N, C-alpha and C positions, 0 to 999 in steps of 0.2 A: 366494323372496324376492329382489328386485332389489338388486344391489350399489349402495351409495351412491357417487356420483362424488366424488372428492376435488376440493376447490375449486382452481380454476386460480390459481396464485400471482399476486398483483398485480405488475405490472411496476415495477421500481425507477425512480422519476422523478428527473430531474436538471434543474438550471437550465442552459439553453443561454445562453451569454454571448457578447458581441462580442469583438473583438480586444483591447479594453481591460479585459476581465473584468467588464463590466457586464451584469446579467441582462436577457435579452430575452423568453424564454418557457420553458415547462416541457414536457419530453417524456421518453419512456422512454430509459433508458441504452442499450438495444439500438439504438434508432433514432438516437440521437446518434452512436453508433459507426458505424452503417451509413452515415450521411450525412457522417461526418467533421466534426461540428460541435464548436465550442469548448464545453467544460464543465470541471468541477473534480474534482480527486482529492486525496487525502492519503496520506502515508506516515509511519509511526511507527518510530522506532528504540528498541530495547529492549536493555539491557545487563545482564549478570549481575554478581555482586559483584566479580569479577575484571576487569571492564571489557570483557569480550568481547561482541561484537555478535551478536544472534540473527538468523540468516537463515532465512526460511521457504522451504520448497519448495512451489512453486505446484502445485496439483492438476492432474491430467491433463485435467480437464474445462474448464480455463480457455481462453478464446478467444485471449488473448495470452500468449505465452511459457509454455505448459504444461510442467510438470516442471522449470522453471528455478528457481534460488535467487533470492529477492527480498528486499527489506528486511523488517524484522520484521512489520509489519502494513501493509496497503495497501488502498485502496478509494475509492469515489466519494463525493462530497459530495452528499447528497440535496437535492432542491428545497427551498429555504428554510432549510436547515441551515447552521449556522456551521461553519467548517473545524475548529476545535478540538473541537467536539462530534462531528463526523464521525470525527476521529482517535480520540477516546475510544471511540466506538461500534465502530469497526473493530478496535481493540486488544482489546476485550472479545469481539466476535463471532468473531474469528479465533484468538486465543490465550488467551481466558479470563482476561485480565489487566485490572486497573484501575490507572491511574497516579495518584499524588498530584498531580502537575503534568505538563503537557505544554508543553515549551519550543519556541518557533519556532526553526528552524535555517536554513531556506533556502526559496526559492520559484523555480520555473522557469516561464517563460511557455509558453503553449500553442504547439505546433508539430507538424509531422508526426511528429517524433521522439518526442514525448510522447503520441502518439495523440490529439492536439488537446485535451489536458487541461492546465489550469493546475494544476501540482503544488505542493503545500505540504508541506514536510518538518518534522516535529516529533520531539522526543526525549522519551521517557518516563523517561530516565535509568536508573539502576541499580535494578532491581526484584528483591526477594528471592525472589519466587515463581518457580516453574518454569513456562514456557509450557505450556499444554495445547491444542495445535492442534486446531481443530475440523475433523474429517475431511471435512465438506462444503465447507470453504473452503481447507484447507491439507493438504498431503501429508506434513508433518513439518518438521523444521528442525534447525539446529545453531548452536552458538556459535563464533565465530571471532575471533581477535585481528587486529590490523592486518597483521602479517607473513603470517598465513595467508590473509587476504583479498588481499594483494598477490600472493601466489603463485597464487591462484585467478584473479585478474584477468589475470595474465601468461600463465598456461598453460592455463586452462580457461574463457576468456571466454565461450564459447558455452553454458556451464552457468549463466550469470548473466543477470539482466535488464539492459537498458541503464541502468536507474535505479541499480542497484548500482554498475555500472562508472562511470557519470558522477559520482555523489556521492562515490565513493571517490577518483577522480582529482582531484576538486575539493577533496579533504581535508575533506569535511563530515561524515564518519562517525566519526572518532576524534579526540577533543580531549584535552588533557592531563588533564581531569577524569574522562574515561571510562575 
């Protein structure tokens, strides 16, 4: 009996946008990265009851920054998808969490530093559930407070993604309410 071939996964499609973040066309995420074309991504911050920020450890299979600590949940905005919807989807796919609300925190224009991605940062606030990292997406994680992240940024910068460092240095990760 012949083995059944597993279906080839569909490529993740993203909107390619111009320098003003206006949609131009749709193509695969892989091709957008290969050609260094402008597209969109989201990042989500998750805090525990004590106000500590969850940092995910990126999987070893990731193209960019494998094994480094990143913000709680991160990912690409799919073609035609709203940024807030993408943030909710990534939060659930990567950490098995659902947020009551997602609050806009900041946005970064696309550049070589952001891998040509227009990045939108959201906060899910304090979530009572424990993150359940999806091993296909995330290699684990940890909660840190502002002092611990300051020490990591100062002494172990190469263990963090540029996004963690940038948003920490811009004071976007810890507010008086977190």
